[in-house]
C-alpha positions in Angstrom: 123.2 200.5 7.5 126.0 198.4 7.3 125.8 194.6 6.1 128.2 192.2 7.6 129.5 188.8 6.0 131.6 186.5 8.3 133.2 183.8 6.4 134.4 180.8 8.4 134.3 176.8 8.2 131.5 174.4 10.1 133.8 172.7 12.0 135.8 175.8 13.2 135.8 175.9 17.1 136.3 178.2 19.7 137.1 176.1 22.8 134.6 173.3 22.8 132.0 175.0 21.0 131.4 175.9 17.1 132.2 179.3 16.2 129.2 179.9 14.3 126.9 179.3 17.6 129.3 181.7 19.5 129.1 184.3 17.0 125.2 184.2 16.7 125.1 184.2 20.6 127.2 187.3 20.6 125.3 189.2 18.2 121.9 188.5 20.1 124.1 189.6 23.2 124.7 193.0 21.3 121.1 193.2 20.4 121.8 192.8 16.7 118.4 193.0 14.7 119.1 189.6 13.1 121.4 187.0 11.5 121.4 184.3 9.0 123.9 181.4 8.5 124.4 180.3 5.2 126.0 176.8 4.4 128.0 176.5 1.1 128.1 173.8 -1.5 131.5 174.4 -2.3 134.6 177.0 -1.7 137.9 177.8 -1.0 139.8 180.3 1.1 143.4 182.1 0.6 145.2 178.8 0.4 143.1 178.0 -2.7 142.3 174.4 -2.1 138.9 173.5 -3.1 136.4 172.2 -0.5 133.7 169.9 -2.1 131.9 168.7 1.3 128.8 167.3 -0.6 131.2 165.1 -2.9 130.8 161.5 -2.3 133.1 160.1 0.4 134.4 163.8 1.0 135.8 164.5 4.7 135.7 168.3 3.8 133.4 170.5 6.3 130.7 172.9 4.3 132.1 176.8 4.4 129.4 178.9 6.4 128.9 182.3 6.0 126.9 184.7 8.9 125.2 187.7 7.4 123.6 190.5 9.4 122.5 194.1 9.1 122.1 196.9 11.4 122.8 200.6 12.2 126.5 201.2 11.7 127.2 201.9 15.5 125.8 198.6 16.4 127.6 196.5 13.8 131.0 198.6 14.9 130.7 197.7 18.6 129.4 193.8 17.9 132.3 193.5 15.9 134.8 195.1 18.1 134.1 192.9 20.9 133.5 189.6 18.7 137.0 190.7 17.5 138.4 190.5 21.1 137.1 186.5 21.4 137.6 185.5 17.8 140.3 186.4 15.4 139.6 184.0 12.7 137.5 184.1 9.6 137.3 186.5 6.9 134.9 189.6 7.6 133.2 192.1 5.2 131.6 195.1 5.6 129.4 196.7 3.0 127.2 200.0 3.1 123.6 199.3 2.2 120.4 200.5 1.9 117.5 198.8 3.3 114.0 199.7 1.7 
């Protein structure tokens, strides 16, 4: 089994659609067992600019993490085709044991 975490910003767009929505619909289309979107309270990326979207008067958008777990082959197929339509974000894969 492989677990995938995809890190994006809530306001990221692919055309006129939110990236998180595009990714989830893509995963549904690839018959992935399930996925969850988590919203972060704070975060920073490779630019090391701290985003604090929940501070008063902040214009930052929350960081998001999409997480899913499935069989290795299904994950690889879904990620390969996802990268054809979306090149952004940070994707982390880990081997996991489901108990």
